[in-house]
C-alpha positions in Angstrom: 0.0 0.0 0.0 2.0 3.0 -1.2 1.8 6.4 0.4 2.2 9.9 -1.0 4.3 12.9 -0.2 1.8 13.9 2.5 1.5 10.3 3.8 -1.7 9.7 1.9 -2.5 6.0 1.5 -3.2 4.5 -1.9 -4.6 1.3 -3.4 -4.4 0.2 -7.0 -7.6 -0.2 -8.8 -8.8 -1.0 -12.3 -11.8 1.2 -13.4 -14.0 -0.4 -16.0 -11.3 -2.8 -17.1 -8.6 -0.1 -17.6 -5.0 -0.6 -16.4 -4.8 -0.3 -12.6 -4.1 3.2 -11.3 -3.4 4.5 -7.7 -6.4 5.8 -5.9 -6.1 7.6 -2.6 -8.0 6.2 0.4 -10.2 8.9 1.9 -12.3 7.6 4.7 -13.6 11.1 5.4 -15.4 11.2 2.0 -19.1 10.4 1.7 -18.6 9.9 -2.1 -18.0 6.3 -3.0 -15.6 7.2 -5.8 -14.1 10.4 -7.1 -12.2 10.6 -10.4 -10.6 13.4 -12.3 -13.0 14.4 -15.0 -10.1 14.8 -17.4 -9.0 11.2 -16.7 -12.6 9.9 -17.2 -13.0 11.7 -20.5 -9.5 10.8 -21.8 -10.1 7.1 -21.0 -13.6 7.0 -22.6 -15.3 6.3 -19.3 -18.1 8.7 -20.1 -18.8 7.4 -23.6 -22.4 6.3 -23.9 -23.2 7.1 -20.3 -25.7 9.3 -18.6 -23.7 12.2 -17.2 -25.2 14.8 -14.9 -23.9 17.4 -12.4 -23.4 17.6 -8.7 -22.5 20.3 -6.2 -19.7 20.0 -3.6 -19.5 22.7 -0.9 -16.2 23.8 0.6 -14.5 26.8 2.2 -14.4 28.5 -1.2 -18.1 28.0 -1.9 -20.1 25.5 -4.0 -18.3 23.9 -7.0 -20.1 22.1 -9.7 -18.7 18.7 -10.8 -19.8 15.8 -13.0 -21.9 12.8 -11.8 -21.9 9.4 -13.5 -21.9 5.7 -12.6 -18.9 3.4 -13.1 -20.1 -0.1 -14.0 -17.2 -1.9 -12.3 -14.1 -1.2 -10.3 -11.6 -3.9 -9.4 -9.6 -3.2 -6.3 -6.6 -5.6 -5.9 -8.6 -8.3 -7.6 -11.9 -7.7 -5.8 -14.8 -6.2 -7.9 -17.6 -3.8 -7.0 -20.4 -3.0 -9.5 -22.5 0.1 -10.2 -20.5 2.7 -8.3 -21.9 6.2 -8.0 -19.0 8.5 -9.0 -18.1 12.2 -8.9 -16.0 13.5 -11.7 -13.9 16.4 -10.3 -13.5 19.1 -12.9 -10.6 20.8 -10.9 -8.4 17.9 -10.0 -5.1 19.1 -8.6 -3.3 15.9 -7.5 -0.4 14.7 -9.6 0.1 11.4 -7.8 -3.4 10.0 -8.3 -6.4 10.3 -10.6 -9.0 9.8 -7.9 -10.1 8.9 -4.3 -11.9 5.9 -2.9 -14.3 7.0 -0.2 -15.9 5.3 2.8 -19.0 4.0 1.0 -16.8 2.0 -1.4 -14.4 0.8 1.3 -17.4 -0.2 3.4 -18.1 -3.0 0.8 -15.2 -4.9 2.4 -13.9 -6.1 5.7 -10.7 -4.0 5.9 -7.6 -4.2 8.0 -5.0 -1.4 7.7 -1.4 -1.8 8.7 -0.1 1.7 8.0 3.4 1.0 9.5 4.0 -2.0 7.3 2.2 -0.4 4.3 -0.5 -3.1 3.9 -4.2 -3.2 3.5 -6.2 -6.4 3.6 -9.6 -6.5 1.9 -12.3 -9.2 2.1 -15.7 -8.8 0.4 -18.7 -8.6 2.7 -21.8 -10.7 2.1 -24.7 -8.8 0.6 -26.5 -8.5 3.9 -23.6 -6.8 5.6 -22.7 -4.3 2.9 -23.6 -0.7 3.6 -25.5 0.9 0.6 -23.7 3.2 -1.7 -26.3 5.9 -1.8 -27.1 7.4 -5.1 -29.1 10.6 -5.5 -32.3 10.2 -7.6 -33.8 13.6 -7.0 -31.3 16.1 -8.6 -31.5 18.4 -5.6 -28.3 19.7 -4.2 -29.3 20.8 -0.7 -27.7 22.9 2.1 -29.2 22.0 5.6 -30.0 24.5 8.4 -31.8 23.6 11.6 -35.2 24.4 10.1 -34.9 24.1 6.3 -33.2 22.8 3.3 -32.0 25.3 0.7 -31.5 24.2 -2.9 -28.0 25.2 -3.9 -27.8 23.2 -7.2 -30.2 21.5 -9.6 -28.6 18.6 -11.4 -28.7 18.5 -15.2 -31.3 16.2 -16.7 -32.6 15.3 -13.3 -36.1 14.9 -12.0 -35.7 18.2 -10.2 -34.6 20.1 -13.3 -37.5 18.6 -15.3 -39.9 19.6 -12.5 -38.8 23.2 -12.6 -36.9 23.4 -9.3 -34.5 26.4 -8.8 -31.6 27.4 -6.7 -32.9 29.2 -3.6 -36.0 27.1 -3.2 -36.5 26.3 0.5 -37.9 23.0 1.9 -39.2 22.8 5.5 -40.6 19.3 5.5 -40.0 16.0 3.7 -43.0 13.5 3.5 -44.6 15.5 6.3 -41.6 15.4 8.6 -40.3 18.8 9.5 -36.6 19.6 9.0 -34.7 19.9 12.3 -31.1 19.8 13.5 -31.1 16.0 13.3 -31.8 15.9 9.6 -28.3 14.8 8.5 -28.0 12.2 11.3 -31.3 10.4 10.7 -32.9 8.5 7.8 -34.7 11.6 6.4 -31.7 12.7 4.4 -31.6 9.4 2.6 -35.0 9.9 1.0 -33.4 11.3 -2.1 -31.7 7.9 -2.6 -34.8 5.7 -2.4 -35.6 3.5 -5.5 -36.5 5.0 -8.8 -40.3 5.6 -9.0 -40.6 6.7 -5.4 -42.8 9.8 -4.9 -41.5 12.3 -2.4 -43.6 15.1 -1.0 -41.7 18.3 -0.2 -43.3 21.1 1.8 -42.0 24.6 0.8 -41.4 27.5 3.1 -44.5 29.1 1.4 -46.6 26.2 2.7 -47.1 24.7 -0.8 -46.4 21.0 -1.2 -44.5 19.8 -4.3 -44.2 16.2 -5.4 -41.0 14.8 -6.9 -40.8 11.4 -8.4 -37.3 9.9 -8.1 -35.5 8.5 -11.1 -32.0 7.3 -12.2 -30.5 10.2 -14.1 -26.8 9.3 -14.2 
């Protein structure tokens, strides 16, 4: 398990059958997989795929990136299918083309030996795997203790087709009011429910809007 100049940890992985490349392990990332958008385009990973957009917030504000699904990633001989992926448009690293986040690592039993430079992976059975959540709404949301504010509407998503706009404010989801526990409970996972699910969203104005979830990337 190699490490970078800043002691980052890497594993080698083959993305959609391509030659293995080093990917940084980022257990603090809620994204299953991040790839450089330039790498994804150059390697033809986006050819024939549904590609949308996603917002990532940081200290410098909200940045728009690409969203797509990788059909298969093989990590040291162990495969995982249908991986939700963020394509990072401003990728600065010169030592890797992407990151493996906690949702993807959580598909395995993992033992790290940082001192010796080893990582052991063993696939989990289907019942023990944590889901790799995939947004099916198209709403990029910023949470406050009492409301969700739309900060991005994903391209070609159900939200875009339904006319949602940046700045729209949601105060309840399926009749449950937004509160400080939103990101720690199950309510925030509503956007990742199966395609076809109908979600009722109460606006700050009191109006109730319906949004039917769908796979859009």
